[in-house]
C-alpha positions as CSV (number, residue, x, y, z in Angstrom):
1,M,26.8,-36.9,89.6
2,V,23.3,-37.7,88.5
3,M,22.3,-41.1,87.0
4,D,19.1,-41.9,85.9
5,T,19.0,-45.7,87.2
6,N,15.4,-46.0,86.0
7,S,16.4,-45.5,82.2
8,Q,16.5,-48.4,79.8
9,T,20.0,-48.9,78.5
10,K,20.4,-48.9,74.6
11,P,23.6,-49.7,72.7
12,L,25.6,-46.5,71.6
13,A,28.0,-46.9,68.5
14,V,30.9,-44.7,68.2
15,S,33.1,-44.5,65.3
16,F,35.6,-42.1,63.7
17,T,38.1,-42.1,61.0
18,L,41.9,-41.6,61.2
19,D,44.1,-41.3,58.2
20,V,47.2,-43.5,59.1
21,V,49.7,-45.3,57.0
22,N,51.0,-48.7,57.6
23,I,49.4,-49.5,61.1
24,S,49.6,-53.1,62.0
25,D,46.6,-55.1,63.2
26,Q,47.7,-55.3,66.6
27,L,48.4,-51.9,67.0
28,Q,45.2,-51.2,65.7
29,A,43.6,-53.3,68.2
30,K,45.5,-51.8,71.1
31,A,44.6,-48.3,70.1
32,L,40.8,-49.4,69.8
33,A,40.9,-50.9,73.3
34,K,42.4,-47.6,74.7
35,A,39.8,-45.4,72.9
36,R,37.1,-47.6,74.3
37,E,38.7,-47.3,77.8
38,A,38.8,-43.6,77.6
39,Y,35.3,-43.3,76.4
40,V,33.9,-45.4,79.4
41,M,36.0,-43.6,81.8
42,V,34.8,-40.2,80.9
43,L,31.2,-41.2,81.0
44,L,32.1,-42.7,84.5
45,A,33.8,-39.4,85.4
46,D,30.7,-37.3,84.4
47,G,28.3,-39.7,86.4
48,E,26.6,-41.2,83.3
49,I,27.4,-44.8,84.2
50,S,28.3,-46.3,87.6
51,S,31.6,-47.9,88.6
52,G,30.1,-51.5,88.4
53,K,28.6,-50.5,84.8
54,A,32.2,-49.3,83.7
55,A,33.9,-52.4,85.2
56,S,31.4,-54.6,83.2
57,L,32.0,-52.6,79.9
58,L,35.8,-52.9,80.4
59,G,35.7,-56.7,81.5
60,M,37.3,-56.0,85.1
61,S,36.3,-56.5,88.6
62,R,34.7,-53.8,90.5
63,L,37.9,-53.6,92.9
64,D,40.0,-53.3,89.7
65,M,37.9,-50.5,88.6
66,L,38.5,-48.4,91.9
67,N,42.2,-48.7,91.2
68,H,41.7,-47.8,87.6
69,M,39.5,-44.7,88.7
70,E,42.5,-43.6,91.0
71,A,44.7,-44.0,88.0
72,W,42.3,-41.9,85.8
73,G,42.0,-39.5,88.6
74,I,38.2,-40.2,89.1
75,S,37.0,-39.8,92.8
76,I,35.4,-43.0,94.2
77,F,33.0,-40.8,96.0
78,D,30.1,-38.9,94.9
79,D,31.5,-35.1,95.2
80,S,28.0,-33.8,94.4
81,L,26.3,-35.3,97.6
82,S,25.4,-32.7,100.4
83,A,26.8,-33.8,104.0
84,D,23.4,-34.8,104.8
85,A,22.9,-37.0,101.8
86,L,26.1,-38.5,102.4
87,Q,25.5,-39.1,106.0
88,Q,22.1,-40.9,105.4
89,Q,24.0,-43.2,102.7
90,V,26.5,-44.0,105.5
91,E,23.8,-44.8,107.8
92,Q,21.8,-46.9,105.1
93,A,25.0,-48.9,104.3
94,S,25.6,-49.3,108.1
95,N,22.0,-50.8,108.8
96,P,21.4,-53.8,106.7
């Protein structure tokens, strides 16, 4: 996963049109929330955003996000790190 943490964030508008008949407002809101969730989770899975950012965007705690990631099949570990880089991160976390 590669994230550019120095970049400024900017709003991203996503829209699409579906031809549907007689969908209630409640069902439309539910579908929109699920679409937003899917979009955020794909960005997270591809390393474009952090789990913290994803949690914030979806209005949940970071702990809830970790559980959510499991449900989506997204590893909580950065699989792109080499063993040396992972060891370095472990050492940095162990020495505050």
